[in-house]
N, CA and C atoms as an extended XYZ file, in Angstrom:
450
Properties=species:S:1:pos:R:3:atomname:S:1:resname:S:1:resid:I:1 pbc="F F F"
N        64.382      104.757       80.512 N   UNK     1
C        65.765      103.422       80.136 CA  UNK     1
C        64.768      102.288       80.056 C   UNK     1
N        65.388      101.944       78.811 N   UNK     2
C        64.298      100.503       78.146 CA  UNK     2
C        65.311       99.461       78.903 C   UNK     2
N        64.659       98.188       79.005 N   UNK     3
C        64.755       96.793       79.714 CA  UNK     3
C        66.469       96.648       78.879 C   UNK     3
N        66.101       96.628       77.436 N   UNK     4
C        67.249       96.289       76.448 CA  UNK     4
C        68.828       96.996       77.428 C   UNK     4
N        68.300       98.303       77.361 N   UNK     5
C        69.682       99.555       77.907 CA  UNK     5
C        69.882       99.161       78.743 C   UNK     5
N        69.053       98.465       79.801 N   UNK     6
C        69.433       98.517       81.141 CA  UNK     6
C        70.884       97.542       80.912 C   UNK     6
N        70.326       96.645       80.453 N   UNK     7
C        71.319       94.727       80.344 CA  UNK     7
C        72.442       95.186       79.726 C   UNK     7
N        71.941       95.849       78.622 N   UNK     8
C        73.404       96.081       78.311 CA  UNK     8
C        73.957       97.401       78.442 C   UNK     8
N        73.833       98.137       79.625 N   UNK     9
C        74.704       99.126       80.477 CA  UNK     9
C        75.524       97.795       81.590 C   UNK     9
N        74.639       96.684       81.932 N   UNK    10
C        75.345       96.380       83.100 CA  UNK    10
C        75.966       95.183       82.772 C   UNK    10
N        75.799       94.762       81.701 N   UNK    11
C        77.311       93.544       80.321 CA  UNK    11
C        78.301       94.373       80.414 C   UNK    11
N        78.059       95.269       80.114 N   UNK    12
C        79.085       96.638       79.561 CA  UNK    12
C        80.524       97.039       80.857 C   UNK    12
N        79.563       97.353       81.969 N   UNK    13
C        80.053       97.496       83.383 CA  UNK    13
C        80.901       96.121       83.976 C   UNK    13
N        79.937       95.781       83.663 N   UNK    14
C        80.455       94.022       84.534 CA  UNK    14
C        81.860       93.727       83.454 C   UNK    14
N        82.042       94.059       81.868 N   UNK    15
C        83.286       93.600       81.341 CA  UNK    15
C        84.397       94.221       81.444 C   UNK    15
N        84.255       95.829       81.836 N   UNK    16
C        85.057       96.593       81.935 CA  UNK    16
C        85.530       96.242       83.424 C   UNK    16
N        84.815       96.196       84.500 N   UNK    17
C        85.250       95.929       86.144 CA  UNK    17
C        85.900       94.349       85.473 C   UNK    17
N        85.685       93.333       84.628 N   UNK    18
C        86.705       92.304       85.004 CA  UNK    18
C        88.032       92.643       84.181 C   UNK    18
N        88.079       93.697       83.336 N   UNK    19
C        89.324       93.951       82.950 CA  UNK    19
C        90.370       94.182       83.742 C   UNK    19
N        89.448       95.200       84.426 N   UNK    20
C        90.389       96.438       85.112 CA  UNK    20
C        90.801       94.673       86.516 C   UNK    20
N        89.950       94.311       86.963 N   UNK    21
C        90.354       93.252       88.184 CA  UNK    21
C        91.324       92.745       87.258 C   UNK    21
N        91.239       91.739       85.926 N   UNK    22
C        92.320       91.675       85.645 CA  UNK    22
C        93.684       91.774       85.702 C   UNK    22
N        93.778       93.619       85.592 N   UNK    23
C        94.886       94.242       84.937 CA  UNK    23
C        95.244       94.167       87.069 C   UNK    23
N        94.727       94.106       87.684 N   UNK    24
C        95.330       94.061       89.160 CA  UNK    24
C        95.493       93.018       89.433 C   UNK    24
N        95.036       92.220       89.294 N   UNK    25
C        95.884       90.583       90.092 CA  UNK    25
C        96.568       89.819       89.214 C   UNK    25
N        96.107       90.287       87.460 N   UNK    26
C        97.404       89.407       87.215 CA  UNK    26
C        98.797       90.371       86.556 C   UNK    26
N        98.383       91.881       86.114 N   UNK    27
C        99.033       92.426       85.740 CA  UNK    27
C        99.755       93.632       86.637 C   UNK    27
N        99.680       93.022       87.397 N   UNK    28
C       100.345       94.180       88.473 CA  UNK    28
C       101.827       95.162       88.108 C   UNK    28
N       101.629       96.338       87.870 N   UNK    29
C       102.633       97.024       87.305 CA  UNK    29
C       103.579       97.238       88.906 C   UNK    29
N       104.674       97.238       88.428 N   UNK    30
C       106.087       97.138       89.453 CA  UNK    30
C       106.172       98.612       89.525 C   UNK    30
N       106.577       99.248       90.863 N   UNK    31
C       107.450      100.963       90.872 CA  UNK    31
C       108.826       99.917       89.806 C   UNK    31
N       109.472      101.423       89.071 N   UNK    32
C       110.712      100.851       88.303 CA  UNK    32
C       111.386      100.382       89.207 C   UNK    32
N       112.364       99.613       89.041 N   UNK    33
C       113.526       98.814       89.458 CA  UNK    33
C       112.748       97.498       91.163 C   UNK    33
N       111.240       97.352       91.028 N   UNK    34
C       110.056       96.558       91.680 CA  UNK    34
C       110.300       95.445       91.030 C   UNK    34
N       110.642       94.989       89.874 N   UNK    35
C       109.899       93.940       89.263 CA  UNK    35
C       110.794       92.675       89.261 C   UNK    35
N       109.957       91.737       88.648 N   UNK    36
C       110.921       91.028       88.327 CA  UNK    36
C       111.979       90.769       87.612 C   UNK    36
N       111.503       91.499       86.354 N   UNK    37
C       113.034       91.406       85.203 CA  UNK    37
C       113.932       92.220       86.005 C   UNK    37
N       113.290       92.965       86.459 N   UNK    38
C       114.682       94.728       87.008 CA  UNK    38
C       115.565       93.688       87.619 C   UNK    38
N       114.572       92.456       88.871 N   UNK    39
C       115.350       91.878       89.579 CA  UNK    39
C       116.173       90.627       89.245 C   UNK    39
N       115.575       90.171       88.396 N   UNK    40
C       116.716       89.434       86.894 CA  UNK    40
C       117.556       90.036       87.233 C   UNK    40
N       117.289       91.101       85.969 N   UNK    41
C       118.576       92.065       85.468 CA  UNK    41
C       119.743       91.738       86.802 C   UNK    41
N       119.397       92.131       87.922 N   UNK    42
C       120.227       92.679       88.793 CA  UNK    42
C       120.834       91.743       89.692 C   UNK    42
N       121.157       90.307       89.883 N   UNK    43
C       120.923       89.223       90.028 CA  UNK    43
C       121.160       88.281       89.769 C   UNK    43
N       120.884       87.949       88.418 N   UNK    44
C       121.306       87.150       88.030 CA  UNK    44
C       122.562       86.472       87.190 C   UNK    44
N       123.856       86.316       87.717 N   UNK    45
C       124.990       86.459       87.598 CA  UNK    45
C       125.376       85.077       86.851 C   UNK    45
N       124.861       84.357       86.158 N   UNK    46
C       125.099       83.785       85.294 CA  UNK    46
C       124.706       83.960       83.767 C   UNK    46
N       123.645       84.581       84.069 N   UNK    47
C       122.825       84.997       83.272 CA  UNK    47
C       121.676       83.699       81.999 C   UNK    47
N       121.209       82.845       83.260 N   UNK    48
C       120.776       82.231       82.872 CA  UNK    48
C       119.418       82.116       82.503 C   UNK    48
N       118.600       83.186       83.474 N   UNK    49
C       117.196       83.103       83.242 CA  UNK    49
C       116.373       83.209       84.602 C   UNK    49
N       117.528       82.820       85.440 N   UNK    50
C       117.187       82.372       86.622 CA  UNK    50
C       118.091       83.109       87.680 C   UNK    50
N       117.088       83.099       89.008 N   UNK    51
C       118.558       83.522       90.052 CA  UNK    51
C       117.884       82.524       91.012 C   UNK    51
N       118.481       81.900       91.387 N   UNK    52
C       118.591       80.790       93.167 CA  UNK    52
C       119.166       81.745       94.176 C   UNK    52
N       118.711       81.043       95.255 N   UNK    53
C       119.453       81.523       96.517 CA  UNK    53
C       120.182       82.039       96.708 C   UNK    53
N       121.561       81.680       96.235 N   UNK    54
C       122.578       81.389       96.469 CA  UNK    54
C       123.513       82.919       95.704 C   UNK    54
N       122.801       82.672       94.435 N   UNK    55
C       122.549       83.747       93.241 CA  UNK    55
C       122.388       85.434       94.464 C   UNK    55
N       121.142       84.967       94.485 N   UNK    56
C       120.692       86.402       95.468 CA  UNK    56
C       121.775       86.894       96.377 C   UNK    56
N       122.054       85.909       97.389 N   UNK    57
C       122.712       85.876       98.447 CA  UNK    57
C       124.105       86.512       98.473 C   UNK    57
N       124.500       86.255       97.013 N   UNK    58
C       125.978       86.859       96.901 CA  UNK    58
C       125.817       87.802       96.448 C   UNK    58
N       124.715       88.584       95.629 N   UNK    59
C       124.379       89.639       95.224 CA  UNK    59
C       123.999       90.301       96.515 C   UNK    59
N       123.660       90.407       97.062 N   UNK    60
C       122.805       90.930       98.428 CA  UNK    60
C       124.854       91.420       99.248 C   UNK    60
N       125.597       90.332       99.465 N   UNK    61
C       126.310       90.409       99.951 CA  UNK    61
C       127.400       91.707       99.084 C   UNK    61
N       127.584       91.979       98.106 N   UNK    62
C       127.933       92.329       97.029 CA  UNK    62
C       127.548       93.931       97.313 C   UNK    62
N       126.375       93.697       97.028 N   UNK    63
C       125.361       95.251       97.658 CA  UNK    63
C       125.687       95.671       98.986 C   UNK    63
N       125.635       95.096       99.919 N   UNK    64
C       125.896       95.465      100.718 CA  UNK    64
C       127.092       96.177      101.486 C   UNK    64
N       127.704       95.961      100.758 N   UNK    65
C       129.300       96.260      100.941 CA  UNK    65
C       129.966       97.236       99.970 C   UNK    65
N       129.223       97.905       98.979 N   UNK    66
C       128.569       99.179       98.403 CA  UNK    66
C       127.977      100.049       99.313 C   UNK    66
N       127.818       99.873      100.384 N   UNK    67
C       127.263      101.572      101.283 CA  UNK    67
C       128.263      101.291      102.296 C   UNK    67
N       128.794      100.779      102.870 N   UNK    68
C       129.890      100.954      103.826 CA  UNK    68
C       131.347      102.054      102.781 C   UNK    68
N       130.917      103.233      103.365 N   UNK    69
C       131.549      104.185      102.184 CA  UNK    69
C       132.888      104.656      102.863 C   UNK    69
N       133.313      104.292      104.219 N   UNK    70
C       134.314      105.136      105.052 CA  UNK    70
C       134.671      103.694      105.148 C   UNK    70
N       134.580      103.019      104.912 N   UNK    71
C       135.290      101.733      104.733 CA  UNK    71
C       135.527      100.966      106.541 C   UNK    71
N       134.708      101.559      107.478 N   UNK    72
C       134.806      100.742      109.222 CA  UNK    72
C       134.587       99.906      109.646 C   UNK    72
N       133.871       98.597      108.373 N   UNK    73
C       133.356       97.976      108.412 CA  UNK    73
C       131.915       98.214      108.943 C   UNK    73
N       131.032       98.925      108.373 N   UNK    74
C       129.718       99.261      109.821 CA  UNK    74
C       128.974       99.622      108.642 C   UNK    74
N       127.877       99.817      108.376 N   UNK    75
C       126.811      100.534      107.676 CA  UNK    75
C       126.132      101.778      108.561 C   UNK    75
N       126.422      102.813      108.307 N   UNK    76
C       125.336      103.893      109.413 CA  UNK    76
C       124.930      104.582      108.525 C   UNK    76
N       123.946      104.987      108.557 N   UNK    77
C       122.824      105.965      108.262 CA  UNK    77
C       123.651      106.691      106.693 C   UNK    77
N       124.254      107.683      107.089 N   UNK    78
C       125.213      108.596      106.630 CA  UNK    78
C       126.107      107.213      105.237 C   UNK    78
N       126.367      106.376      105.733 N   UNK    79
C       126.885      105.389      104.776 CA  UNK    79
C       125.685      105.630      103.396 C   UNK    79
N       124.892      105.210      104.101 N   UNK    80
C       123.760      103.987      103.582 CA  UNK    80
C       123.002      105.374      102.871 C   UNK    80
N       122.529      106.233      103.057 N   UNK    81
C       122.164      107.507      102.234 CA  UNK    81
C       123.164      108.254      101.069 C   UNK    81
N       124.814      108.196      101.280 N   UNK    82
C       126.215      108.611      101.279 CA  UNK    82
C       125.950      107.639       99.514 C   UNK    82
N       125.647      106.768       99.662 N   UNK    83
C       126.078      105.630       99.008 CA  UNK    83
C       124.676      105.914       97.706 C   UNK    83
N       122.873      106.018       98.146 N   UNK    84
C       121.951      106.560       97.546 CA  UNK    84
C       122.764      107.862       96.320 C   UNK    84
N       122.818      109.380       97.121 N   UNK    85
C       123.257      110.272       96.577 CA  UNK    85
C       124.407      109.745       95.640 C   UNK    85
N       124.918      109.078       96.096 N   UNK    86
C       126.450      108.784       95.047 CA  UNK    86
C       126.130      108.635       93.962 C   UNK    86
N       125.395      108.414       93.866 N   UNK    87
C       124.629      107.827       92.538 CA  UNK    87
C       123.975      108.468       91.230 C   UNK    87
N       124.016      109.966       91.692 N   UNK    88
C       123.578      110.875       91.035 CA  UNK    88
C       124.741      111.734       90.998 C   UNK    88
N       124.646      113.064       90.417 N   UNK    89
C       125.419      113.412       89.472 CA  UNK    89
C       125.464      115.080       90.334 C   UNK    89
N       126.864      116.047       90.317 N   UNK    90
C       126.465      117.211       90.511 CA  UNK    90
C       126.015      118.191       89.947 C   UNK    90
N       125.685      117.740       89.041 N   UNK    91
C       124.854      118.582       87.749 CA  UNK    91
C       123.331      118.401       87.423 C   UNK    91
N       123.055      116.927       88.270 N   UNK    92
C       121.845      116.785       88.588 CA  UNK    92
C       121.977      115.091       89.735 C   UNK    92
N       121.432      116.384       90.707 N   UNK    93
C       121.819      115.664       92.385 CA  UNK    93
C       120.321      115.462       92.493 C   UNK    93
N       120.087      114.043       93.919 N   UNK    94
C       119.644      113.044       94.252 CA  UNK    94
C       117.858      114.665       94.611 C   UNK    94
N       117.204      113.655       93.996 N   UNK    95
C       115.817      114.655       94.521 CA  UNK    95
C       115.728      114.715       95.804 C   UNK    95
N       115.074      116.027       96.990 N   UNK    96
C       115.237      115.842       98.156 CA  UNK    96
C       114.017      114.467       98.202 C   UNK    96
N       112.989      114.595       97.931 N   UNK    97
C       112.113      113.937       98.460 CA  UNK    97
C       113.040      112.457       98.758 C   UNK    97
N       113.595      111.756       97.480 N   UNK    98
C       113.850      110.499       97.503 CA  UNK    98
C       115.256      110.755       98.776 C   UNK    98
N       115.693      111.402       98.533 N   UNK    99
C       116.457      111.897       99.640 CA  UNK    99
C       116.530      110.887      101.210 C   UNK    99
N       115.403      111.924      101.423 N   UNK   100
C       114.287      111.530      102.559 CA  UNK   100
C       113.829      110.373      102.586 C   UNK   100
N       113.326      109.633      101.484 N   UNK   101
C       113.070      108.759      101.419 CA  UNK   101
C       114.755      107.297      101.603 C   UNK   101
N       115.307      107.988      101.549 N   UNK   102
C       116.361      106.859      101.735 CA  UNK   102
C       116.907      106.452      103.228 C   UNK   102
N       116.692      108.019      104.344 N   UNK   103
C       116.670      108.243      105.195 CA  UNK   103
C       115.494      107.033      105.856 C   UNK   103
N       114.682      107.382      105.616 N   UNK   104
C       113.409      106.180      105.882 CA  UNK   104
C       113.232      104.352      105.767 C   UNK   104
N       114.004      104.661      104.791 N   UNK   105
C       114.882      103.255      104.441 CA  UNK   105
C       115.863      102.372      105.195 C   UNK   105
N       117.023      103.288      105.428 N   UNK   106
C       117.645      103.206      106.661 CA  UNK   106
C       116.655      102.649      107.763 C   UNK   106
N       116.178      103.719      108.524 N   UNK   107
C       115.181      103.398      109.285 CA  UNK   107
C       114.361      102.360      109.657 C   UNK   107
N       113.774      101.671      108.475 N   UNK   108
C       113.054      100.744      108.323 CA  UNK   108
C       114.269       99.512      108.551 C   UNK   108
N       115.478       99.698      108.012 N   UNK   109
C       116.197       98.428      107.873 CA  UNK   109
C       116.950       97.885      108.781 C   UNK   109
N       117.027       99.432      110.089 N   UNK   110
C       117.710       98.805      110.888 CA  UNK   110
C       116.783       98.611      111.739 C   UNK   110
N       116.537       97.353      112.424 N   UNK   111
C       115.653       96.989      112.914 CA  UNK   111
C       116.048       97.236      114.193 C   UNK   111
N       117.296       97.200      114.845 N   UNK   112
C       117.561       96.868      116.305 CA  UNK   112
C       117.963       98.856      116.517 C   UNK   112
N       117.670       99.083      115.888 N   UNK   113
C       117.741      100.784      115.978 CA  UNK   113
C       119.228      100.971      117.084 C   UNK   113
N       120.609      100.565      116.342 N   UNK   114
C       121.518      100.861      116.552 CA  UNK   114
C       122.086      102.054      116.508 C   UNK   114
N       121.819      102.193      114.879 N   UNK   115
C       122.397      103.302      114.202 CA  UNK   115
C       123.190      102.332      113.562 C   UNK   115
N       122.881      100.958      113.137 N   UNK   116
C       124.303      100.566      112.253 CA  UNK   116
C       123.679       99.170      111.518 C   UNK   116
N       123.089       99.469      110.190 N   UNK   117
C       122.759       98.283      108.942 CA  UNK   117
C       123.856       97.459      108.745 C   UNK   117
N       123.214       96.114      109.821 N   UNK   118
C       124.504       94.955      109.929 CA  UNK   118
C       123.983       94.159      108.439 C   UNK   118
N       124.630       93.499      108.472 N   UNK   119
C       124.137       92.346      106.729 CA  UNK   119
C       123.168       91.686      107.108 C   UNK   119
N       123.229       90.860      109.016 N   UNK   120
C       121.369       90.280      108.725 CA  UNK   120
C       120.630       90.991      108.810 C   UNK   120
N       120.750       92.494      108.905 N   UNK   121
C       119.403       93.610      108.689 CA  UNK   121
C       118.976       93.689      107.642 C   UNK   121
N       119.724       93.684      106.546 N   UNK   122
C       119.895       93.867      105.349 CA  UNK   122
C       119.056       93.108      104.479 C   UNK   122
N       119.853       91.824      105.123 N   UNK   123
C       119.368       90.477      104.073 CA  UNK   123
C       117.646       90.382      104.287 C   UNK   123
N       117.600       90.807      105.513 N   UNK   124
C       115.775       90.683      105.969 CA  UNK   124
C       115.033       91.274      105.429 C   UNK   124
N       115.204       91.823      104.264 N   UNK   125
C       114.226       93.025      103.615 CA  UNK   125
C       114.708       91.950      101.782 C   UNK   125
N       116.211       91.008      102.124 N   UNK   126
C       116.193       90.841      100.684 CA  UNK   126
C       115.228       89.375      100.463 C   UNK   126
N       115.097       88.998      101.859 N   UNK   127
C       114.385       87.750      102.059 CA  UNK   127
C       113.416       87.455      101.670 C   UNK   127
N       112.612       88.530      102.259 N   UNK   128
C       111.173       88.819      101.891 CA  UNK   128
C       111.464       89.311      100.336 C   UNK   128
N       111.644       90.239       99.727 N   UNK   129
C       111.578       90.343       98.536 CA  UNK   129
C       111.716       88.616       97.673 C   UNK   129
N       112.270       88.104       97.874 N   UNK   130
C       112.855       86.951       96.910 CA  UNK   130
C       111.786       85.526       97.335 C   UNK   130
N       111.001       85.763       98.422 N   UNK   131
C       109.711       85.109       98.617 CA  UNK   131
C       108.939       85.626       97.799 C   UNK   131
N       108.562       86.507       98.215 N   UNK   132
C       107.442       87.055       97.028 CA  UNK   132
C       107.688       86.609       95.940 C   UNK   132
N       108.892       86.964       94.882 N   UNK   133
C       108.874       86.805       93.865 CA  UNK   133
C       108.634       84.805       93.248 C   UNK   133
N       109.190       84.306       94.008 N   UNK   134
C       109.809       82.570       94.077 CA  UNK   134
C       107.881       81.924       94.801 C   UNK   134
N       106.672       82.543       94.071 N   UNK   135
C       105.754       82.251       93.772 CA  UNK   135
C       105.690       80.916       94.441 C   UNK   135
N       105.969       79.684       93.544 N   UNK   136
C       105.897       78.273       93.193 CA  UNK   136
C       107.018       77.481       94.111 C   UNK   136
N       108.017       78.352       95.350 N   UNK   137
C       108.489       77.842       96.597 CA  UNK   137
C       109.353       77.094       95.712 C   UNK   137
N       110.310       77.513       94.854 N   UNK   138
C       111.277       76.043       94.521 CA  UNK   138
C       112.486       76.218       94.936 C   UNK   138
N       112.741       77.926       95.688 N   UNK   139
C       113.714       78.281       95.506 CA  UNK   139
C       114.904       79.335       94.221 C   UNK   139
N       114.127       79.607       93.209 N   UNK   140
C       114.513       80.089       92.422 CA  UNK   140
C       113.274       80.903       91.922 C   UNK   140
N       113.352       82.005       91.455 N   UNK   141
C       112.959       83.090       91.103 CA  UNK   141
C       113.190       82.662       88.790 C   UNK   141
N       112.157       82.399       88.854 N   UNK   142
C       112.021       82.681       86.965 CA  UNK   142
C       111.258       82.752       86.390 C   UNK   142
N       111.211       82.420       85.408 N   UNK   143
C       109.442       82.334       84.205 CA  UNK   143
C       108.642       81.732       84.860 C   UNK   143
N       108.794       80.908       85.653 N   UNK   144
C       107.442       80.454       86.233 CA  UNK   144
C       107.426       80.724       87.089 C   UNK   144
N       107.495       81.733       88.044 N   UNK   145
C       106.826       82.227       89.064 CA  UNK   145
C       106.118       83.538       88.545 C   UNK   145
N       105.245       83.293       89.119 N   UNK   146
C       103.839       84.292       88.418 CA  UNK   146
C       104.089       86.126       88.917 C   UNK   146
N       104.656       86.166       90.364 N   UNK   147
C       104.683       87.316       90.273 CA  UNK   147
C       105.099       88.044       90.098 C   UNK   147
N       104.862       88.943       89.281 N   UNK   148
C       105.961       90.536       88.586 CA  UNK   148
C       106.833       91.244       89.559 C   UNK   148
N       106.166       91.528       90.684 N   UNK   149
C       107.226       92.750       91.948 CA  UNK   149
C       106.531       92.133       92.687 C   UNK   149
N       107.513       92.870       93.623 N   UNK   150
C       107.498       92.645       94.931 CA  UNK   150
C       107.202       93.521       96.159 C   UNK   150
């Protein structure tokens, strides 16, 4: 190998690694439903392209109420998983792996392990999500924030 070939190979390798680094830090792809676009779509009540902390709190409270399937004012693991599986049809049921993951999510969210997911426990994960997306710390998630996923 000549010195010229070596240098050309080194330049090519560095250019490729720079591109990979740029994608890994600037263009991280979120899992479906876990990106800023989905967050805005789901929580921007007034459709102005921004989600304020108040808008997000209202959306979280409304979402929490959908989990209480039996209407007893509590969200049990059966309620939480049932809400998830209820989004699927009888013709196309929820995949087993995703149902197992819903049980795991409930266990993570139920921080005091009392078998009841409170609004406060549910909101704790939401607050972390909001903070990760609100990269400039202004209390609003919008185009000025640089994170594309939580």
